[in-house]
C-alpha positions as CSV (number, residue, x, y, z in Angstrom):
1,M,-27.1,-19.8,-15.8
2,R,-27.1,-16.8,-18.1
3,P,-26.5,-17.4,-21.8
4,G,-22.9,-16.9,-22.7
5,A,-21.8,-16.8,-19.0
6,A,-19.1,-19.1,-17.7
7,P,-20.1,-21.8,-15.4
8,L,-19.5,-21.2,-11.7
9,L,-16.3,-22.7,-10.4
10,G,-16.3,-25.2,-7.6
11,D,-14.3,-24.7,-4.4
12,L,-11.4,-26.8,-5.5
13,E,-11.1,-25.0,-8.8
14,V,-11.2,-21.6,-7.0
15,H,-8.4,-22.7,-4.7
16,V,-6.3,-24.0,-7.6
17,Y,-6.8,-20.7,-9.4
18,W,-5.8,-18.7,-6.4
19,I,-2.7,-20.8,-5.9
20,H,-1.9,-20.3,-9.6
21,L,-2.2,-16.6,-9.2
22,L,0.0,-16.5,-6.1
23,L,2.7,-18.6,-7.8
24,T,2.8,-16.5,-11.0
25,A,2.8,-13.3,-8.9
26,R,5.7,-14.6,-6.8
27,R,7.6,-15.5,-10.0
28,R,7.2,-12.0,-11.3
29,N,8.3,-10.5,-8.0
30,E,11.5,-12.5,-8.0
31,R,12.8,-10.7,-11.0
32,G,13.2,-7.5,-9.1
33,A,14.6,-9.4,-6.1
34,S,17.3,-11.1,-8.3
35,A,18.3,-7.8,-9.7
36,V,18.8,-6.4,-6.2
37,E,20.8,-9.5,-5.3
38,Y,23.1,-9.1,-8.3
39,G,23.5,-5.4,-7.4
40,L,24.5,-6.4,-3.8
41,L,26.9,-9.0,-5.2
42,I,28.6,-6.4,-7.5
43,A,28.8,-3.9,-4.6
44,G,30.4,-6.6,-2.4
45,I,33.0,-7.5,-5.1
46,A,33.7,-3.8,-5.6
47,A,34.3,-3.3,-1.9
48,I,36.7,-6.3,-1.9
49,I,38.6,-4.8,-4.8
50,V,38.9,-1.4,-3.1
51,A,40.1,-3.0,0.1
52,A,42.7,-5.1,-1.8
53,V,44.0,-1.9,-3.5
54,F,44.3,-0.1,-0.2
55,L,46.0,-3.1,1.5
56,F,48.4,-4.2,-1.2
57,G,48.7,-1.0,-3.3
58,G,51.7,0.4,-1.4
59,F,53.6,-2.9,-1.5
60,I,53.0,-3.3,-5.2
61,S,53.9,0.3,-5.9
62,D,57.2,-0.2,-3.9
63,S,58.0,-3.4,-5.8
64,F,57.5,-1.7,-9.2
65,Q,59.5,1.3,-8.1
66,G,62.3,-0.9,-6.9
67,S,62.4,-2.7,-10.3
68,C,62.3,0.6,-12.1
69,D,65.2,2.0,-10.0
70,T,67.2,-1.2,-10.6
71,I,66.7,-1.0,-14.4
72,A,67.4,2.7,-14.5
73,S,70.7,2.3,-12.6
74,E,71.8,-0.6,-14.9
75,V,70.7,0.9,-18.2
76,G,71.1,4.6,-17.3
77,G,67.7,6.2,-17.9
78,G,64.3,6.6,-16.4
79,C,61.2,4.6,-16.3
């Protein structure tokens, strides 16, 4: 062995080291994956909101307009 050189690793130690490297690399890669998953989740929620507005928007608008017309006819004014 050279002076100041690290001792050679045995087969088991080499395997443990490689497993450690693989696990830490996987952990680092999951950060980007979780950001993508959150982005997809937000996009899905936004799509549901848009669909709800298109489906129920006319009904809700008509309900408010009916209330406004009723108040305007009773009080005598506009909304």
